[in-house]
C-alpha positions in Angstrom: 3.4 58.0 -0.9 3.6 61.2 -3.0 7.2 60.4 -4.1 6.1 56.9 -5.1 3.3 58.4 -7.2 5.7 60.8 -8.9 8.1 58.0 -9.6 5.3 56.0 -11.2 4.1 59.0 -13.2 7.7 59.6 -14.4 7.9 56.0 -15.5 4.6 56.2 -17.4 5.8 59.4 -19.1 9.1 57.6 -20.1 7.1 54.7 -21.5 4.9 57.1 -23.5 7.9 58.9 -24.8 9.4 55.5 -25.9 6.2 54.7 -27.7 6.2 58.1 -29.4 9.8 57.6 -30.6 9.0 54.2 -32.0 6.0 55.6 -33.8 8.2 58.4 -35.2 10.8 55.9 -36.2 8.1 53.9 -38.1 7.1 57.0 -40.0 3.8 57.4 -38.1 4.5 60.8 -36.5 6.0 64.1 -37.4 9.2 65.5 -35.8 7.4 68.5 -34.4 4.7 66.3 -32.8 7.4 64.1 -31.1 9.3 67.1 -30.0 6.1 68.8 -28.5 5.2 65.6 -26.8 8.7 65.1 -25.3 8.9 68.6 -24.0 5.5 68.1 -22.3 6.8 65.2 -20.1 7.3 67.6 -17.2 7.1 64.9 -14.4 9.7 62.8 -16.1 12.0 65.8 -16.7 11.6 66.9 -13.1 12.5 63.4 -11.8 15.8 63.5 -13.7 18.9 65.7 -13.2 18.8 69.0 -15.1 21.4 67.9 -17.6 18.9 65.4 -19.0 16.5 68.2 -19.9 19.3 70.3 -21.5 20.4 67.3 -23.6 16.9 66.3 -24.6 16.0 69.9 -25.7 19.2 70.0 -27.8 18.4 66.7 -29.5 14.8 67.8 -30.1 15.9 71.2 -31.6 18.2 69.3 -34.0 15.5 66.8 -34.9 13.0 69.6 -35.7 15.7 71.3 -37.8 16.5 68.1 -39.6 12.8 67.7 -40.6 13.0 71.0 -42.5 15.7 69.7 -44.9 16.3 66.6 -47.0 18.7 64.1 -45.6 21.4 65.2 -48.0 21.3 68.9 -47.2 21.2 68.4 -43.5 24.4 68.6 -41.5 23.3 65.8 -39.2 21.5 62.5 -39.9 17.9 62.1 -38.6 18.7 58.4 -38.0 21.6 59.5 -35.8 19.3 61.8 -33.9 16.8 59.0 -33.4 19.6 56.8 -32.1 20.6 59.6 -29.7 17.1 60.0 -28.5 16.9 56.2 -27.9 20.2 56.4 -25.9 18.7 59.3 -23.9 15.6 57.2 -23.1 17.8 54.3 -22.1 19.9 56.5 -19.8 16.8 58.1 -18.3 15.3 54.7 -17.6 18.5 53.6 -15.9 18.6 56.8 -13.8 14.9 56.4 -12.7 15.5 52.8 -11.7 18.4 53.8 -9.4 16.6 56.7 -7.8 
């Protein structure tokens, strides 16, 4: 029962992170807020292999850095980072559904 509760909690955290990314994409949230929220999804991160946490933190670090500069002066596109975060979410959902 405990494992099922954790799986459900991980799924809820994944859904919350998806909603936060959509809000960020629409301009309704700051990069720092999205990053802080994503890093706080500890049940989700614990339910995934460690490489998911490493990749997520790298993406969030770059997203926070990109927010400090204009699009032209940044070495990576915020849009590409958002797409990468969406891919991360898709892969995490896929992984959770096969666990």
